[in-house]
C-alpha positions as CSV (number, residue, x, y, z in Angstrom):
1,M,-13.5,-9.4,12.0
2,E,-17.1,-9.2,13.3
3,S,-19.6,-7.2,11.3
4,G,-19.8,-3.7,12.7
5,E,-16.5,-4.1,14.6
6,K,-14.7,-0.8,14.8
7,V,-11.1,-0.8,13.6
8,E,-8.7,1.9,14.8
9,K,-7.3,3.5,11.7
10,D,-3.8,5.2,11.7
11,Y,-4.0,7.2,8.5
12,R,-0.5,8.8,9.2
13,R,1.0,5.3,9.3
14,Y,-0.9,4.3,6.1
15,A,0.4,7.3,4.3
16,L,4.0,6.6,5.3
17,L,3.7,3.0,4.1
18,L,2.0,4.0,0.8
19,K,4.5,6.8,0.1
20,A,7.3,4.3,0.4
21,L,5.5,2.3,-2.4
22,A,5.0,5.3,-4.6
23,D,8.1,4.5,-6.6
24,E,8.6,1.8,-9.3
25,T,12.1,0.9,-8.0
26,R,10.9,0.5,-4.4
27,V,7.9,-1.7,-5.5
28,K,10.3,-3.9,-7.4
29,I,12.6,-4.1,-4.4
30,L,9.7,-5.1,-2.2
31,D,8.7,-7.8,-4.7
32,M,12.3,-9.1,-4.9
33,L,12.4,-9.3,-1.1
34,S,9.1,-11.2,-1.0
35,H,11.0,-14.3,-2.1
36,N,13.6,-14.1,0.6
37,E,16.1,-11.9,2.4
38,L,18.6,-10.3,0.1
39,C,22.0,-8.6,0.3
40,A,22.2,-5.0,-0.9
41,C,24.7,-6.2,-3.6
42,N,22.1,-8.7,-5.0
43,I,19.4,-5.9,-5.1
44,L,21.8,-3.5,-6.8
45,A,22.7,-6.1,-9.5
46,E,19.0,-6.0,-10.7
47,F,19.0,-2.2,-11.3
48,N,20.9,0.3,-13.4
49,I,21.5,2.6,-10.4
50,T,24.3,3.6,-8.2
51,Q,24.9,2.3,-4.7
52,P,24.0,5.7,-3.1
53,T,20.7,5.7,-5.1
54,L,20.0,2.2,-3.8
55,S,20.8,3.3,-0.2
56,Y,18.3,6.2,-0.7
57,H,15.5,3.8,-1.7
58,M,16.4,1.3,1.1
59,K,16.3,4.1,3.7
60,I,12.8,5.0,2.6
61,L,11.6,1.4,2.7
62,S,13.3,0.9,6.1
63,E,12.1,4.1,7.7
64,S,8.5,3.3,6.5
65,G,8.8,0.0,8.3
66,L,8.1,-2.1,5.2
67,V,11.6,-3.5,5.2
68,D,13.9,-4.6,8.0
69,S,17.7,-4.4,7.7
70,R,20.6,-6.1,9.4
71,R,24.3,-5.9,9.0
72,D,26.1,-9.1,8.0
73,G,29.8,-8.4,7.9
74,V,30.4,-5.6,5.4
75,W,27.0,-6.1,3.7
76,M,23.5,-5.0,4.6
77,K,20.7,-7.7,4.3
78,Y,17.1,-6.7,3.8
79,A,13.8,-8.5,4.4
80,V,10.1,-7.7,4.2
81,N,8.6,-6.7,7.5
82,R,5.6,-9.0,7.4
83,N,3.7,-7.1,10.2
84,N,3.7,-3.8,8.3
85,L,3.0,-5.5,5.0
86,E,-0.1,-6.9,6.7
87,V,-1.1,-3.4,7.8
88,V,-1.1,-2.4,4.1
89,K,-3.0,-5.5,3.1
90,K,-5.7,-5.0,5.8
91,L,-6.1,-1.4,4.7
92,F,-6.9,-2.5,1.1
93,D,-9.0,-5.4,2.3
94,N,-11.1,-3.1,4.4
95,I,-11.5,-0.6,1.6
96,A,-12.5,-3.5,-0.8
97,N,-15.0,-4.8,1.8
98,N,-16.5,-1.4,2.3
99,I,-17.0,-1.0,-1.5
100,A,-18.5,-4.5,-1.7
101,N,-21.0,-3.6,1.0
102,V,-22.2,-0.4,-0.6
103,K,-25.8,-0.9,-1.7
């Protein structure tokens, strides 16, 4: 990005993405999905929660746009939405750059 280039900021979108990450379980799920696409059954096996609780967390992650889902037979498969993860990364990169440039 060029110095002085104006970036359009969508604070409502940022808040939605960050709210989805405001839970330890959802952060762990996102980390698990960063390795590859996973079936809900594989995600559930890593937690001491019920299937409805997992569905609740996956709904939040999916509705925020951080996670994509697709049906594969009777199972749901989940993967990180790289574009929206990049939005979060750019937000923090921009904040870090602003802090670094404070004189």
